[in-house]
N, C-alpha and C positions, 0 to 999 in steps of 0.2 A: 800463216792463215789469220786472217783478220776476223774480229768477231764484230758482228753487225747488229746494233741495236734497233728494233722496230719501234718507230714513233709514228703516230697517228696525225691527221692534218693540224692539230693542234700544237704539235710538238711536244706532248707528254710521253714519257716511257710507256710502254705496253708492257710494263710488269704485271701480268695477270694472275700471278701466284699470291701476291698482296690482297687483291680484291677477292679472290676465292678464300684465303684463309678468313679474311674479316667475315665474308658471308657465312662461313661455317661456323665460326665463333658465335655471331649473332643469333644463327639458327640454333645453336647448342643451348645458349643462356635462356632464350625465347622457349625452347622446348621444356627446359628445367623449371622456369617460371611457372608455365602452364601446368605441370605435374605437381608441382608445390600447391598451386592454388587447387586442383583437383583433390587433393590429399587433405588440405586444412580447412577447405569449405565444409565437408560434411562432418568435421570435429566440430567446428563452430556452431553449426546448425544442431548439434544435437544438444547443444547447453541452451537451446529455446525451450520455453515452458511446453508441457504436452497439451494436447486438446483438452483433457479433462481438468488441467490446473487452470488453465484460461476459462473455462467455462465457471471455476468457481472465483474469478478473478472480479466479479459483482453478482449483487445479490438484489433483488427487488422486492421490497415489502410493501405489504397492502396495510394502510392505516385505518381503513374504515370500520373495523370491528374492534378498535382499541377505545374504550371509554375513557373520559378524563378520570385520573388517578389509577388508571390500570397500566401495566407494563406485560408484554410479550417478550418470551424468549424464541430467538431462531439462531441460525448459523451463519457464519460468514467466514470464509477461508477455513472452514474446519474447526472454528471457535465459536464460543456463545455469544450473541449478539443481543442486548438489551434494548427495546423500544419502548418509551414509556411517555404517555401523555400526561403532563403536568395539569393539575388542578390551579386554580386563581391561588388559593392558600399556599400550596407548594411552591408557586412561582414568588409569591410574597416572602415566604421565609427564606426562600434563597436568596432573594434581593435585598432583604434586610442584614445579610451577614457581611460583615467588612472582609472583602478579599485579601487584604493585607495580612489579616490575621491568621490565614490558612496556611498550612504546609506547603500546599502546592496552588500559590494563588491564582484564581481564575473567577470571573463572574459567570452567571449564567448566560449573559449575552455572547461571552466568548466560547460557550460550550453548545450553542444552539444556532441555527440559521436566523438571518434577520426576517421579521416578520413572522416567523414559526416558532416562538418562545416556549409553546407549551410541548414541542416535540423534543425530547430529549433521547440521543441515539448513542449508546455506548458500547464497548466490547464488554462483555460478562466475565472478564478474567482480572481478579485481584492482582494489584501492582507489587505484591509483596512477595508471594511465591508461587502465583499462577492458579488459586483455587477457584473456583465459580462463587460469587457471593449469593445469597440469598435476597429475595426482595422483589423477584419479578414475576413470581407466581403467586397465584391467590392463596392468601393464609400464611404464607412465608414471613419470617422475622425479618424487618425492616431496619432493625437496629435502633439505637437511642435518636438518631437523627431523621428517621422515616424514610431514608432512602433504600441503602444496601447494606447488608452485614455479610461479612465473611466469616464463616463458622471455623475455619482452619485455625486462624489465629486471632480473631476478634476485632477485626479493622471494621470501622462503622463509616459510611459514607451518607451524606445529607441527600436531600430531595433532587440536587443538582450533580449527584455522584462525585461529589467532591470529598477527600479523604478529612475525616474530622478526629477521629481517634483510632488508635491501635497502631500496628507497626507499619502498614502499607506507606510506602516514601511518596507515592504520585495518586492524583485523582485516576479514576476509570478513564481509560483511553476513549476519545470520541473519533471514530473512524471519519473518513472523508465521505460525504453523502450529500446529496442533492435531491430536491422534490421533484419528480416528473409530472405529478399533477397534485391536488389538493389532498388526495388520498392514498398517495404512494410516493416512496422514496426509492432511490438506486443508491446501495452501499457500494462504495469501490471505484 
């Protein structure tokens, strides 16, 4: 008895078993890939910040009520934020300090927005151990340099919120902010 092999008009052997097997392998791998994506996508999505955290990602601050020489305390990302309108005298005092002599050398220009030198925005967290410095509230101790004073360990900051004395290693942090108008800023 003779074995007859079927060929099509192109002369290619009609071994349908290989083609079905390839299709089944491709279908199985595709099904597994879709299943893996269906499992991994929710796991990755749950790592995104929640809506309440996203709402805290930026804070708008009204500057219209802040008088020259006055500072306010508000919050940004659940931490204190100090916004201060410097007087001409405070600006002059900050400018006359040689930045190269400071522990964390920065000029007032580096800590403020161009053209808005009188507005100083800093995080209200001492860079030593995270206490909240005094000086933003009415009648609070501003320290010997007229800026902020940390009552926990005695760090003193000048009018540009630069560390001048005490154990704090760095200046008060200046967060990213921009002016949305002449009387409002957006922090974050």
